[in-house]
C-alpha positions as CSV (number, residue, x, y, z in Angstrom):
1,M,-7.5,10.0,-26.1
2,T,-8.9,7.8,-23.2
3,H,-11.6,9.3,-21.3
4,M,-11.5,8.8,-17.2
5,T,-14.4,8.7,-15.0
6,K,-13.7,11.1,-12.3
7,I,-13.8,9.1,-8.7
8,E,-15.2,11.1,-5.9
9,G,-15.8,10.5,-2.3
10,P,-15.2,7.3,-0.6
11,A,-14.5,5.3,-3.8
12,L,-11.6,7.5,-4.4
13,I,-9.9,6.8,-1.0
14,D,-10.9,2.9,-1.8
15,A,-9.1,3.6,-5.2
16,V,-5.9,5.0,-3.4
17,R,-5.8,1.9,-1.0
18,E,-6.2,-0.5,-3.9
19,C,-3.4,1.2,-5.4
20,L,-1.2,0.9,-2.4
21,N,-2.3,-2.9,-2.2
22,G,-0.7,-3.1,-5.7
23,I,2.7,-2.3,-4.3
24,V,3.9,-5.6,-3.3
25,D,6.5,-6.2,-0.7
26,P,9.4,-8.2,-2.0
27,C,9.9,-10.1,1.3
28,S,6.1,-11.3,0.9
29,I,7.0,-13.0,-2.4
30,T,9.5,-15.2,-0.6
31,T,6.7,-16.8,1.4
32,G,4.6,-18.1,-1.8
33,A,2.0,-15.4,-1.0
34,P,2.8,-12.1,-2.3
35,A,0.9,-9.3,-0.5
36,G,0.5,-5.6,-1.1
37,L,1.4,-2.8,1.4
38,V,-2.2,-2.6,2.8
39,D,-2.3,-6.5,3.3
40,M,1.2,-6.3,5.1
41,G,-0.4,-3.7,7.3
42,L,2.3,-1.4,5.9
43,V,0.1,1.7,5.5
44,V,-0.2,3.7,8.3
45,K,-2.2,6.6,7.0
46,A,-4.3,7.1,3.6
47,E,-6.0,10.5,3.5
48,L,-7.4,12.8,1.1
49,E,-7.3,16.4,2.0
50,A,-8.7,19.5,-0.1
51,R,-5.8,21.6,-1.6
52,D,-6.2,25.5,-1.4
53,E,-5.5,25.7,-5.1
54,G,-8.4,22.9,-5.5
55,G,-8.3,19.4,-6.2
56,L,-7.2,16.8,-3.8
57,R,-4.1,15.7,-2.2
58,A,-3.5,12.3,-0.8
59,V,-1.5,11.7,2.2
60,V,0.1,8.5,2.5
61,E,2.5,7.2,5.3
62,I,4.0,3.8,5.1
63,G,6.0,1.9,7.3
64,I,8.7,-0.9,6.5
65,T,9.0,-4.4,7.9
66,H,12.6,-4.1,9.1
67,P,14.7,-1.1,9.9
68,F,17.3,-2.3,7.3
69,C,14.7,-2.6,4.4
70,M,16.3,-1.3,1.2
71,M,12.9,-1.0,-0.4
72,A,11.4,2.6,1.4
73,G,12.7,4.7,-1.4
74,V,11.3,2.1,-4.1
75,F,8.1,2.1,-2.0
76,L,7.7,6.0,-1.7
77,N,8.5,6.3,-5.4
78,E,5.7,3.9,-6.4
79,V,3.1,5.6,-4.1
80,R,3.9,8.6,-6.0
81,Q,3.4,7.5,-9.2
82,R,0.5,5.2,-8.7
83,V,-1.6,7.2,-6.3
84,G,-0.5,10.3,-8.7
85,A,-2.0,8.7,-11.6
86,L,-5.4,8.3,-10.2
87,D,-8.1,10.9,-11.7
88,G,-8.9,13.3,-8.8
89,I,-5.7,13.6,-7.0
90,E,-3.7,16.5,-7.8
91,E,-0.8,16.0,-5.5
92,V,0.6,13.2,-3.4
93,A,2.3,13.8,0.1
94,V,4.1,10.5,0.9
95,S,6.0,10.0,3.7
96,L,7.8,7.0,5.4
97,D,7.0,6.4,9.2
98,S,10.4,5.0,10.7
99,D,9.0,5.2,14.2
100,T,6.8,2.3,14.2
101,V,8.1,-1.1,14.4
102,W,6.4,-3.6,12.3
103,T,5.3,-6.8,13.6
104,P,3.2,-9.7,11.9
105,D,-0.1,-9.1,13.7
106,Q,-0.1,-5.9,11.5
107,M,-1.1,-8.2,8.4
108,T,-4.6,-8.0,7.4
109,A,-6.5,-11.0,8.5
110,D,-7.4,-12.2,5.0
111,Y,-3.7,-12.3,4.3
112,R,-2.8,-14.1,7.3
113,A,-5.2,-16.7,6.2
114,R,-3.7,-16.6,2.9
115,L,-0.4,-16.7,4.4
116,D,-1.0,-19.9,6.3
117,A,-2.5,-21.7,3.4
118,A,0.2,-21.1,1.6
119,R,2.7,-22.5,4.3
120,A,0.4,-25.3,4.9
121,A,0.5,-26.3,1.1
122,R,4.4,-26.4,1.0
123,Q,4.6,-28.5,4.3
124,I,2.1,-30.7,2.4
125,A,4.2,-30.8,-0.8
126,S,7.6,-31.4,1.1
């Protein structure tokens, strides 16, 4: 039996965001610079709430890059599984934000820099 250290406070929301960023957007793979949901700017909300029954509920809302994206269901399922596996999370409420239209300016600055470097490297190789 493996003993897991309970993560609390700000470290737990950081662990939730790390889990979310571990879910890679397949469209980013084709760019040569794979990115997780956080880096892509697809995490609309990631919060922790106390449950009446005790423990914490992770409340996550994600977006998609395009209205016809076929990955929405996969993303929702991955969020439930990965975040729900964190010690200290008793429940995961995940939903899809279908109102927000994603644009590349939602990507993190670090990911934009990595993407630019990958594109520059491909141009040099060509």
